[in-house]
N, C-alpha and C positions, 0 to 999 in steps of 0.2 A: 501494500498500499501505497511506503514510504517513497518507494520506486518510482510508484506509479504519478506520485502528489508532484515531487520531483521533475517527472519529466513534462506534465503536464503545463508547472508556471518554467520550464524553458522553452518550450515550444508556443507558449503564449509571451515572452519576452521576448525571443524572435523576432515573435508575428508583430508585437509592438513596435519592435527596435524599425522595423522596415515599413512601417506606417510613415515613417521621415519626409518630406518632399524632396530629399535629395535623390530619391528610389524613383523618384520619376511616378509616370502613371502609362497606363498600359490602353495602345489606341484604342478608340471608342468610335460610334455614332458615326458620321458621315467618314470621317477618315478609315475607319475598321472596314465601312462599305468599299471604299475604290481600293483598301487592301484588298480584303477576298478578290477582288477582278485582278489582282495581279497575273500573269503567267509563270509567277515565280513563289508564287502561295498555294501552299497545296496541302490539305489536312493538320490544318490550321494554326501554321505555321511556313513560315521563308523555307526554302529550300536551294541548297547550292545544286551549280550548274553540274559537277560531276560527287557520284556518292562519296559522303566525307563524313568519316565516323569521328566521335570527342575522341578518340585513344587509337593508334595502331596497333595494327595486330600483335600480339603478346604480348601487351600491356594489360593494364587492370587501374583501377581510379585507388586500392589498397595502394598497390606498387608503386603509384606517382607521391599518395600524400607521404611513405616512409622515404621516397627517397630525398621530396621535399622538407623535412626534420631530420633527417641523418644524414641525407647522403650530397646534400651543396658541397660547390667548391668552397672550399675554404679563401679564394681569392672573389667570392661574391657580389662584397664589394671593395668600394675605392681603400687604398691603405690612407689616403689624402684626402685635400680639397677636392675639386672639379675642377681647373681653371676657366678662367672665362674671361671674355669681354664686354663692355660694355657701349651697346650704340644707342644713339643720340634718334630715336625713334619718332620721336615728336618735332626734329626737325631736318627732318629728310630735304633734298635737296629732289623737290616734285620731278625729275627728269632722268632720277638715277633709278636704273633695276636690279633692286638689289633682294636677298634673301639672308634673313636674323633664322636660326637654329637657335632651339629652347631645350634642347638634349627630350632624350624619347619621341614621341612624333609630334613635338609640335614648332611650327614655324610661323613667323610673316615676309611674307611678301611684299613689295611695289613694283608690281609694271606696267609699264604704259599707261602712267599717274593713275592706277588704281592701287586700293589695299589689300590684303586677303590673308585672315590669319587661319592655321588650319588645327584641330583637334586642341585648343588650348588648357594645358593641365597647369595653376601656377597654386595652388592650394597647400603642397609640399606634400601631397598623399594619393595614389592612385588607386583609393578601394575605400568604404566607407566604416570600417575600423580603422584607424589613422594610422597606428602603430603597426599594422602588419603589411603594410608599404610605400616607408618613409621614404623620398626625394633622396638622391644622394647629400651631402654636405658639398654646397658649393654651385648648385644646378640652379636652386630660386632666387636668381642674380634680378631676375623681371618680375612686375606687378602691373597687375590691370593700370593704372594710374600712368606707364612708361608707352602707353600706346596712342599714340592718334585715332580717329576716327575710320572704322574698319568698313570699310564699300560692300565685302564677302566675308562671311563667318562658315566655314567647310567645316562639318561635323562629319568622318567616315560611319562613324558608328555608335551608339549608345554603354560601351564598356567606360568601366569610369575610369583608362588610363588615357581614354580620348573624347569623353565627354563628362567634364568636370563642371557639378555644379555650380559651388560656390565661384569658381570663374567666369563662367557663363552668367552667372546672377550680376555680377559686378561688371559686365563689357555691355548688357543692354540695352543701353543710353547710347553706347558708341557705336551700336553695330546698322548696317544698313540693310544688308540681307544676310538670313540663312541658307544656305545649299547644303542639303542633306537628302536622305534616304527613307523611302515612306517609311511611316509610324514614330520614328525619331522626332519630329515635330510634336507628337503629345507630351513628350518632358516639358521642350520647350514653351511650350501653351499655359501648361501648369508651373511651370518658373514666372510666368511672366511675358512671355515674348507674346505679340499680336499676330494672329495670322495670318493679317498682309508681308509680314517682314519674314516667310519663313516659304522658303520653295523646298517642295516636297518631290521626289520623282526614284521612279521605277529604274532598273538595269536598263541600258539601252532609250533612255529618252534624253530630251535636249532641253534645259534653258538656257535660252536665248537675252542677255541679260544687251545688247543692242550696243553698238559704237563697238562693232567689232569683239568681242567680248560675251565666248560662249563656253558655256559647262557640259559638257556629254556627262551622264551620269553611265560609270560601267563598271562590270563586275567583281567581287570579291569572292573567295573559297573561305569562306570565317564561320563567323555565329554572331549571335548579340545577346543581348539581357543584361540587366542590373539587380534583378532578384535571382526567386527562384523559375521565372518564366525565361523560356529563351527564344529566339528565334521570334519571335511577336513585331520585332521592325528591321528592317531594311538593314545588310555591311554593304559599302559603295567602296568603288574608287573614283578618281575625276579623274579628266581629261578637258583639263584648262588653255583655249585656246585666248590668247588677246591680239590684239592689230600685229603685234611683230615678232609673238613667242607661241608656243605650244608645248605644256607641262604636263606630266602624266603626275599623281599622286593616289598614290596607293591605300593607302590606309592598311587594315590588318591584310591576308593572303596565304593561306599555303600556295605552293606549284602546282600548278597547271596550264592548260591548252588556252583558257582567256585571256592571259599575257601576249600571245603569239596574235589571236586575233584581233584581239586591239589593236597591234602593232599595224599589222595587217589593214584595219579600220582609218584608223586615224594617225600613224606614224609619217614621217618619224619625228621623233620629240628632241627637244631642246634639253629638256631632263628628265629625269625619272626619278622620282622620287619613294622610293619602297623600303620596305621592313626586314633588319636581318638580325634581331637580335630575340629575345626569348623564346629561342626554340629550344625543342627536342626531341629526342626520335619517337616520343611516347605522344606528340601531338604533332606529326610532321604535316597532318593533310592540316590543319589552320594555320601554323606558322611556317615561314623558310626557313630554309637553311643557306648561311649566308652564302656556300657558293650557286645554291638555288635564286638571290637577287642577284646575281652578275648575271644569271642566265636568262633571266625574267625582264631587264635592262635589256639585253640582246633582241629578245624577244620584240620587247616593244621601239627597238630600233631606234633607240635612245642615244643621242651624242655621248649623253653624260649620265653618270647615275652617283646620285646623294642616299648610302645611306643610313636609315632613322629606325628609331624604337628601339635605342640602347642606349647608356651612360645616364639614365636619372632613375629607375625604379629595377628592385630584384624581382623578380617575373619566371623568371627560369632556376636553373641547378646552375651553368656555366660559370665563369670566369668572366670579372665587369665588363671587359673591354675583348675577349674574344670573340662577340661578331665583329666588329671592324677590324681585329686581325687576321682574320680569315677570310672575308670582304678583301682587303687588298691583298692577296694570294691571290686568289681568284681570280681578282680585276685585273693583275698581271699576266696569268695564262692567258687570259681570255682578252686581253688590251682594251677594257674597258677604263674609260677616266674616272675617275670618282673624286667629288665635292666631300670633303671631309672635315668644317670646320670646327672648334671650338664654339661651347655656346656662347653667344651674343657676337660671334664675329661676326663682322660684314661681307657679306658672297655677293660679289659684283657678278650678274647673270649674264649678261653679254661678255666678257673682258677672262681670260686664262689669268688665273691664282696658279699658287704654287699652297699646300697648306702643311701643316708639321704635322709630324704624327704626334702628335703631346699627348695622345692614352699609353706611350708606353713609357714616359718620365718614371727613373725606377723612384721617384717619392709618392706614386700613385699605386705600388704593387703592397698589397699587403704583406708586413714582415712573416718570412716561412718558420 
């Protein structure tokens, strides 16, 4: 009886905890009706183009959880403060075409006079329980007050490391339009964004913003969900076309044939921004290995690759800097130019730059 009562209290506590606004809201009403008409929505949830199990063959949740508690690399966390630079985003020359990375999958771009912000996470955590996934020391050098007005806020999917409640709440007055996948708008409306500001699209749909700015919403191989329910909102990648540039924004994705299909339809790209971290053989279908990231950039017909989804959070078992080390080695083999700035460093999108291998600094390696 005591165990039963404790179990009831635990379940009740979890359910109460999940009523907080930061968990967002499931699609309903007209939005849900639109979702049900999507060719990518079946059996009550969105589906990947290819069969995509949560875990690879031979893996189990018990094995994965055991490794998370007892099998993480000793070098999973940097041994010192991550170095960074601080670019003055409020006073950029409007004629500059630049990108500034904030670690993981968050970055700012100014291209052809318009500003873009992708998957911003500035709360210091990538989880509803802050202490479980804190950001690495030195990676939170920017705050919402450092940003100018944002013409387009791009949200690839609703996972905590891509859609941060605290950040998007503070950004609300700065954002002109949000571009995202079907279903994610329900969270944003729940948090006070007006329907007029939210552009929700399915895979293979287009948003023409006018004056040469076009967003094509393209597939990924992943999943979504902020609570117990999965895949009620879409996970997407973006083809961003401006008057003078074309950039691919990958979001989260396992490797699959969609990269080649996107490259054939929309390529070549001036730059592909693709995830290369938080991978493991146990979940290889939903996150690429770094070598696959380089191959995907070739599939996309990209002139350059910027590997992201690393250097801010520990969401896997590998060394904190292993993703970029493996990507650099593979890029050399496949002759793919890389863009690897420090956090906060200004990347000139239309110029050649040389980047230091700052992640190999001895001070950043944990003591053995």
